[in-house]
C-alpha positions as CSV (number, residue, x, y, z in Angstrom):
1,R,5.9,4.6,81.2
2,R,7.2,5.9,84.4
3,V,8.7,9.2,85.2
4,H,9.1,10.2,88.8
5,G,11.1,12.2,91.2
6,K,11.0,15.0,93.7
7,K,10.7,17.7,91.1
8,K,7.3,16.5,89.7
9,K,8.3,17.7,86.3
10,L,8.9,16.3,82.8
11,D,11.9,17.6,80.8
12,K,11.6,18.2,77.1
13,A,13.7,15.1,76.1
14,T,11.5,12.8,78.2
15,F,8.3,14.3,76.9
16,V,9.3,14.3,73.3
17,S,10.7,10.7,73.4
18,H,7.1,9.4,73.7
19,F,6.1,10.8,70.3
20,T,6.5,9.0,67.0
21,N,6.7,12.4,65.4
22,K,9.4,14.4,67.3
23,D,8.3,17.7,65.6
24,I,4.8,17.4,67.0
25,G,6.3,16.3,70.4
26,E,8.4,19.5,70.5
27,L,5.4,21.7,69.4
28,A,3.3,20.0,72.1
29,F,6.0,20.5,74.7
30,N,6.3,24.2,73.8
31,M,2.6,24.6,74.2
32,F,2.4,22.8,77.6
33,D,5.5,24.5,78.9
34,T,3.7,27.7,79.8
35,K,6.5,28.9,82.1
36,H,9.0,28.5,79.3
37,N,11.5,26.9,81.7
38,G,12.2,23.7,79.7
39,E,10.1,21.5,82.0
40,I,6.4,20.7,82.3
41,D,5.1,20.4,85.8
42,F,1.9,18.6,86.8
43,H,-0.1,21.9,87.0
44,E,1.0,23.0,83.5
45,F,0.1,19.6,82.0
46,V,-3.3,19.4,83.6
47,M,-4.2,23.1,82.9
48,C,-3.3,22.7,79.2
49,L,-5.2,19.4,78.8
50,A,-8.2,20.9,80.5
51,A,-8.2,23.9,78.3
52,L,-7.8,21.8,75.2
53,E,-10.5,19.3,76.1
54,R,-13.1,21.5,77.9
55,G,-11.8,25.0,77.8
56,T,-13.5,28.2,76.6
57,D,-12.8,29.5,73.2
58,E,-10.6,32.2,74.8
59,E,-8.4,29.5,76.5
60,R,-8.2,27.4,73.3
61,V,-7.1,30.5,71.3
62,A,-4.5,31.4,73.9
63,Y,-3.0,27.8,73.7
64,C,-3.2,27.8,70.0
65,F,-1.3,31.1,69.9
66,E,1.4,29.3,72.0
67,L,1.4,26.5,69.5
68,Y,2.0,28.8,66.5
69,D,4.5,31.0,68.4
70,T,7.2,28.4,68.0
71,D,10.0,30.7,69.1
72,H,8.1,32.2,72.1
73,S,8.5,35.8,70.8
74,G,5.0,36.8,71.7
75,K,4.1,37.1,68.0
76,I,3.6,34.8,65.1
77,S,5.9,35.2,62.1
78,R,5.6,33.7,58.7
79,K,8.4,31.3,59.6
80,N,6.4,30.3,62.7
81,M,3.4,29.6,60.5
82,E,5.5,27.6,58.0
83,T,7.0,25.5,60.8
84,M,3.5,24.8,62.2
85,A,2.0,24.0,58.8
86,A,4.8,21.5,58.0
87,A,4.5,19.8,61.4
88,F,0.7,19.8,61.2
89,L,0.9,17.9,57.9
90,V,3.3,15.3,59.3
91,A,1.1,14.9,62.4
92,L,-2.0,14.6,60.3
93,R,-0.4,12.0,58.1
94,G,0.6,10.0,61.1
95,L,-2.9,10.2,62.7
96,V,-4.6,9.3,59.4
97,T,-2.3,6.3,58.7
98,S,-2.5,5.0,62.2
99,G,-6.3,4.3,61.8
100,A,-6.9,5.4,65.4
101,D,-9.9,7.6,64.4
102,S,-11.6,6.7,61.1
103,Q,-13.8,9.7,61.1
104,F,-10.8,12.0,61.5
105,A,-8.9,10.1,58.8
106,A,-11.8,10.4,56.3
107,R,-12.0,14.1,57.0
108,Y,-8.3,14.9,56.4
109,E,-6.8,12.3,54.1
110,R,-7.7,14.1,50.9
111,K,-6.7,17.5,52.2
112,I,-3.2,16.1,53.2
113,T,-2.6,14.5,49.8
114,E,-3.6,17.7,48.0
115,L,-1.3,19.9,50.1
116,E,1.6,17.5,50.0
117,L,1.3,17.2,46.2
118,Q,1.1,20.9,45.7
119,E,3.7,22.7,47.8
120,E,2.6,25.9,46.0
121,L,-0.9,25.4,47.3
122,L,0.5,25.1,50.9
123,Q,2.6,28.2,50.4
124,H,-0.4,30.1,48.9
125,S,-2.6,29.0,51.8
126,I,0.0,30.3,54.3
127,D,0.2,33.6,52.4
128,V,-3.5,34.1,52.4
129,L,-3.9,33.2,56.1
130,F,-1.0,35.5,57.0
131,R,-2.3,38.4,55.0
132,K,-5.8,38.1,56.6
133,A,-4.4,37.8,60.1
134,D,-1.7,40.4,60.0
135,R,-4.2,43.3,59.9
136,D,-1.7,46.1,60.7
137,G,0.9,44.9,58.1
138,T,3.8,44.6,60.5
139,G,4.9,41.2,59.2
140,Y,3.8,39.5,62.5
141,I,0.6,38.4,64.0
142,S,0.0,39.8,67.5
143,R,-2.1,38.0,70.1
144,Q,-5.0,40.4,69.5
145,E,-4.8,39.9,65.7
146,F,-4.7,36.2,66.2
147,H,-7.7,36.3,68.5
148,V,-9.8,38.2,66.0
149,F,-8.6,36.0,63.2
150,C,-9.6,32.8,65.1
151,Q,-13.1,34.2,65.6
152,E,-13.4,34.7,61.9
153,Q,-11.6,31.6,60.8
154,P,-12.1,28.9,63.5
155,E,-10.3,26.3,61.3
156,V,-7.1,27.9,62.5
157,L,-7.7,26.0,65.8
158,E,-7.6,22.6,64.0
159,P,-4.0,22.0,64.9
160,L,-5.0,21.9,68.6
161,T,-7.2,18.9,67.8
162,T,-4.3,17.2,66.1
163,V,-1.8,18.0,68.9
164,L,-4.3,16.8,71.5
165,K,-4.8,13.5,69.6
166,A,-1.0,13.1,69.4
167,V,-0.5,13.9,73.1
168,K,-3.2,11.3,74.0
169,H,-1.6,8.7,71.8
170,A,2.0,9.3,72.8
171,C,1.6,10.1,76.5
172,Q,-0.7,7.5,77.9
173,W,0.3,8.4,81.4
174,D,-1.4,8.3,84.8
175,W,-0.2,10.9,87.2
176,E,0.1,9.6,90.8
177,M,0.9,11.5,93.9
178,S,2.7,9.5,96.5
179,P,4.5,10.7,99.6
180,D,8.3,10.5,99.7
181,S,10.6,10.2,102.7
182,S,11.0,14.0,103.0
183,G,7.2,14.5,103.3
184,G,6.9,15.9,99.8
185,S,4.8,14.4,97.1
186,P,6.8,13.2,94.1
187,C,4.8,12.8,90.9
188,T,4.8,9.5,89.2
189,I,3.7,9.2,85.6
190,S,3.0,5.7,84.5
């Protein structure tokens, strides 16, 4: 897979096209696009991957907040959480059925089936999580509330693992820097 040019950026359509699950591709894109300009540059891509792979808890919580904040409003609404839960289930199903990671599959297969079979259980889980996280009762979860909630409920960060696995599976790219005729360094993703 090659994407190259003087801009050294990936647009949303190109990035998402590499994902089997387009919803997860869009969520991943939104998390990586930290400048919220509709493109992912090399720096954004590397910084996000580094934070997800080897980052501090603070960095992982910050990126997880971006993942849940699907509309970039700076807060997490119940709708954001429902969107994330639905995409998370689809992504988990894809990763479990792909057989890429048997330990991962064994851990989540039963949980997915239970949640898919019982929509009420999923809605109840969202209700409980939202009530616990929305400490001031505003109907939204602020960054601070999310941070505190993640310290108390670290399983909230599990979607990061799922998205990271999906990104690694979908975007098996190598970033290369090569000089162009203008003296710049276009980025090639192969």
